[in-house]
N, C-alpha and C positions, 0 to 999 in steps of 0.2 A: 359016659354023660351026655345028657343033649346039645350042649350049648356049646359041644367044638364041635358040631357040624351046621354052627349058626358061621355066613360069609356076611364079611363087613355091609353093614348100612351105605356107609356112602367111602368109595371107592376115589384115592389120593392116584389126579391125575395131575401134570402136569399142567396143565388148562392155568391149573389154579393160582397160580406161580406168579405172584407179582410184580418181584422183579428186590425185590427192602430184605436183605437176612431177616432180621429180627423179623417181619409183617410176616416173609412166606412161616419160619418157624411157627407163629403163632396163631396161623392157617389152618397148620399140622396139626398141630394141638391140638386145635377145639375139634377138629375132623376125626380125630381118636378118640379126647370123651367123646364125643356124640356116639361115638361105635363103641365103647367102651359103655355106655346109658341104652341102652339100643339093646347089645347082649343085658345085662342086668336085666332091662324090660322080656324080652324074647326066653329067656333062662328059667326056670320050673326050681334053683335054690335056693334063686336072692329073696327078699325077705323085704319091704318095705323100706326095712329104716337101709337096705343095700341101695335101693337105686333110690331113695331122697338124698342118702350123701352122694351118688355118680351128679344125682342135680344136681346140692349143692356148689362141686368140683364143677362144677363143668358152668355157675352161678355166678365164682366165682372167674372163671379167666372169664366167663366174660370182658366183665368188666376190669381189670387190668391191665386184659386188650387193650381192648376201645382205650381207658388209660395211655396207653403206648403211641400207641395207631395216632394216639390223638392231639398228641404230643410233636407228633413225627410234621403229618399235615401241616399244620394252625403253625410254625414256621417257615412255611412257606409260604412262593406263593398261588397258591389255590386257591380258583375263586368263590366252587362247589366248599365253602369250610358249613359253614352256619348250618344250610339242610342236611349235609352229614352230618352233625354234633345233633342233630334231630332228628334224625333214622338211628343214632347211634341210642340216645337216651330211653329210644320205645320199645328200643329193643333189648337195653338191658331190664327198664323196666318190666316190656312184658312175661322175661325170662322166669325174676323174683316173683313176676309175681304167680307164676307153673310151678317155684318154688314150693312159697310157700299155701300155696292151693294142695298140694301136693300129701305134706308138713303135716295139713289140719285133717284132709278126708283124702289116704289114698288110690280110696275105693272112685271119687268122684269125677277125677283128673279122664282122661278117655289119649294115653299114651301113644295108640295109634295118628291120635293126631297132633300131637306133641312134633313125634319122631317127622314127623311131614310136615310143620315151623319148619323146624331147625332147621332140618336137611337143604328146603329151596331156602329157609336162609339163608342157609352157609352156602351157596354153590352159589347162592344167584349175587348176596353181598361183594364175597367177593370175583366173581366170573364183570362183574361191570358196577356198583360202587366207589367199594377200593379200586377196582382198576384205575379210574379216574384220575387219584387224586399226580396214580404214579408220575406221569410228563410233569410233574412240577416238582420233583424233590433229587437231591443233587443224589444219587447213588450211588 
């Protein structure tokens, strides 16, 4: 099967660790789910429904992660709470819109662009945006 030769889309690095066990676990899960979506997009045996299920699972986990992360940093002295919340809302809307568009017409979605968006968002958000609230937490 051709899927066996597909490498990971995002390779987890310890540089992505923020030092909060729950947040780090969520980030690892988001990377794993993005890699699973990549595998399904690249696979030749996957159906549009298989890809749609992976997108839906990712959207669900993004929303759950944001709720957990927000509960943690909203209870801190982190000064950029509102900016971070807005970024979360923008990302949540974007991934939800991607899921809806894919469900409506899979051929209308450029999955290469979607995957690149996810890669850039995840790595940049973890490495920069999320690192900003860590000093304000009691970890």
